[in-house]
C-alpha positions in Angstrom: 0.0 0.0 0.0 1.4 3.4 -0.9 1.1 6.6 1.0 -2.1 8.3 -0.1 -1.6 11.7 1.6 1.6 13.8 1.7 2.5 17.3 2.5 6.1 18.7 2.0 7.7 22.0 2.7 11.3 23.3 2.9 11.5 22.7 6.6 9.1 19.8 7.1 7.5 16.7 5.6 4.3 15.0 6.5 2.8 11.8 5.3 0.2 9.1 6.0 1.4 5.9 7.8 -0.2 2.9 6.3 1.5 0.3 8.4 0.6 2.0 11.7 -3.0 2.7 10.5 -3.5 -1.0 9.8 -1.9 -2.1 13.0 -3.5 0.3 15.5 -6.9 0.6 13.7 -6.9 4.4 13.6 -5.8 6.8 10.8 -2.1 7.5 11.5 0.4 10.0 10.1 3.9 11.3 10.8 5.2 14.9 10.7 9.0 15.5 10.6 10.1 19.0 11.5 13.6 19.6 10.0 14.0 23.3 11.2 12.0 26.1 12.7 8.5 26.2 11.3 7.0 29.4 10.1 3.5 30.4 11.2 2.2 29.8 7.7 3.6 26.3 7.7 2.4 25.7 11.2 -1.2 26.2 9.9 -0.5 23.9 6.9 0.7 21.2 9.2 -2.2 21.6 11.6 -4.7 21.4 8.7 -2.9 18.3 7.5 -3.2 16.7 10.9 -7.0 17.2 10.9 -7.2 14.4 8.3 -5.9 11.9 10.9 -6.6 10.5 14.3 -3.1 9.9 15.6 0.0 11.8 14.5 3.6 11.3 15.5 5.5 14.6 15.4 9.3 14.3 15.3 11.1 17.5 16.1 14.6 17.0 14.8 17.4 18.3 17.1 14.8 19.2 19.7 14.3 22.6 18.1 13.1 24.8 21.0 10.9 27.1 18.8 9.0 24.1 17.5 8.6 22.7 21.0 6.9 26.0 22.0 4.3 26.2 19.1 3.5 22.4 19.3 2.6 22.8 23.0 0.7 26.1 22.4 -1.4 25.0 19.4 -2.0 21.3 20.0 -2.7 18.8 22.8 0.4 16.8 21.7 2.5 15.4 24.5 6.1 14.3 24.6 6.5 10.6 24.5 10.2 10.1 23.7 13.6 11.8 23.4 15.2 9.7 20.7 19.0 9.6 20.5 20.6 8.9 17.1 24.0 7.3 16.8 26.2 6.7 13.8 29.3 4.7 13.0 31.7 4.9 10.1 33.2 1.6 9.2 36.8 2.3 8.0 38.1 -1.3 7.7 37.0 -4.8 7.2 36.3 -6.8 10.3 37.2 -10.5 9.7 34.6 -12.7 11.4 35.4 -16.3 12.2 32.3 -16.7 14.3 30.4 -19.5 12.6 27.5 -19.2 15.0 26.6 -15.7 13.9 25.1 -15.3 10.4 23.2 -12.9 8.2 20.0 -13.9 6.5 17.9 -12.1 3.8 14.2 -12.9 3.3 14.3 -15.0 6.4 11.3 -17.3 6.8 9.2 -17.0 10.0 11.2 -18.2 13.0 9.3 -18.8 16.2 12.4 -18.6 18.4 13.1 -15.0 17.2 9.5 -14.0 17.9 9.8 -15.5 21.4 12.8 -13.3 22.1 11.0 -10.2 20.8 8.1 -10.8 23.1 10.3 -10.4 26.2 13.2 -8.2 25.1 11.9 -4.7 24.6 11.3 -2.5 27.7 11.4 1.0 26.3 9.2 2.6 23.6 7.3 5.7 23.0 4.3 3.5 22.3 4.5 2.2 25.9 4.3 5.8 27.1 1.0 6.6 25.3 -2.1 5.7 27.4 -4.4 6.3 24.5 -3.0 3.5 22.3 -4.6 0.1 22.5 -2.6 -1.6 25.3 -2.1 -5.0 23.6 -1.1 -3.4 20.3 1.3 -1.0 22.0 2.9 -3.8 24.1 3.3 -6.1 21.1 4.4 -3.6 18.4 8.0 -4.9 18.2 6.8 -8.5 17.9 4.6 -7.4 15.0 7.5 -5.4 13.6 9.7 -8.4 13.6 6.9 -10.6 12.2 6.4 -8.3 9.3 10.1 -8.4 8.4 10.1 -12.2 7.7 10.2 -13.2 4.0 10.9 -9.6 3.0 13.7 -9.0 0.4 14.5 -5.6 1.8 15.0 -6.9 5.4 18.0 -8.6 6.9 18.5 -10.5 10.1 21.8 -11.2 11.9 21.2 -14.2 14.1 23.5 -15.5 16.9 23.3 -19.0 18.1 24.6 -20.6 21.3 24.0 -24.1 22.8 21.9 -25.0 19.7 19.4 -22.2 20.2 18.9 -18.6 19.0 20.6 -16.4 21.5 19.8 -13.0 19.9 19.0 -11.2 16.7 19.5 -7.9 14.9 17.1 -6.6 12.3 18.4 -4.1 9.7 17.8 -2.6 6.4 20.0 -1.1 3.7 19.6 2.1 1.7 21.9 1.6 -1.3 21.2 5.1 -2.6 22.4 6.7 0.6 25.0 3.9 1.2 23.5 3.6 4.7 22.6 0.6 6.9 20.0 1.2 9.6 19.6 -1.0 12.7 15.9 -1.4 13.3 15.8 -3.8 16.3 18.3 -5.7 18.4 17.4 -8.2 21.1 19.2 -10.8 23.1 17.5 -13.7 24.9 17.7 -13.0 28.7 19.3 -16.4 29.2 22.3 -15.2 27.2 22.7 -11.6 28.3 26.1 -10.6 29.6 27.8 -13.1 27.3 28.8 -10.7 24.5 26.0 -11.7 22.1 25.1 -8.1 21.3 28.7 -7.3 20.4 28.9 -10.3 18.1 25.7 -9.3 16.3 27.2 -5.8 15.7 30.5 -7.2 14.5 28.8 -9.4 12.0 26.7 -6.5 10.8 29.7 -4.3 10.3 31.5 -7.1 8.4 28.5 -7.7 6.1 27.9 -4.1 5.3 31.5 -3.3 4.6 31.7 -6.3 2.2 28.7 -4.8 0.4 30.4 -1.4 0.0 28.5 0.4 2.8 30.6 2.1 5.5 27.9 3.9 7.5 25.6 2.5 10.1 22.9 4.4 11.9 20.8 3.5 15.0 18.4 5.2 17.3 17.2 4.5 20.9 15.3 6.1 23.7 17.3 8.5 25.9 16.1 6.7 29.0 17.4 3.4 27.7 20.7 3.8 29.5 21.9 0.3 28.8 21.4 0.7 25.1 23.2 4.1 25.0 26.1 2.6 26.8 26.1 -0.4 24.5 26.3 1.6 21.3 29.0 3.8 22.8 31.0 0.7 23.7 30.6 -0.5 20.1 32.1 2.6 18.7 29.0 4.5 17.7 29.1 8.3 18.0 26.3 10.7 19.1 24.6 12.3 16.1 21.4 14.0 17.3 18.6 14.0 19.8 15.0 14.4 18.6 11.9 15.2 20.6 9.0 13.0 19.7 5.4 14.0 20.3 2.1 12.0 20.0 -0.8 14.2 18.8 -4.3 12.9 19.0 -6.5 15.2 16.9 -9.8 13.5 17.8 
């Protein structure tokens, strides 16, 4: 399904979210604020939002002028401060770890879904009391499920003791020469055993072999363990974005 409604300006972009609409059962959209928004564009954005029930507003770099007008003109509330990290891969990492592999168009794997049901503790969706509770709690399980059998989705899977110990879901933008980490999760039985680092190492080796030297990932600012993990893996701070949920109904 393609986006049916879009609105673009020099300092913003807005578009319908089909995946979210289908999953949550309400009309969803996203607005990305790239810089300070003029009063004229503020009104354009607000009129656009009237077409939807639930709008995610991402204020890049936590622009203070945008924070002010969002709070004055809407009932939107802050649900997340999202920290973006980036890493430049400058050399090939030679992996001899035979128990960590990359898969494309991976068939449905129940052990991965089982890990996803228990692994994710932080999310802006968890912070929104107006979203259906079950859908909010299971969004990363559904996200993982929807990535199976997809040619544009890749899984890094680590095994230990003949079972899946953890997985990393990523996508590649060949035009931008960019790899984006979407999800990473480790079975609680295997935490503290360097599984996450092995997943990242394999990802770096794979992307470098495919001519991509840039990896990007985001996480919640209150997910301290994730922030420490990415720093330990050599990722550098890129930006911090404020994320609002706006219910126009």
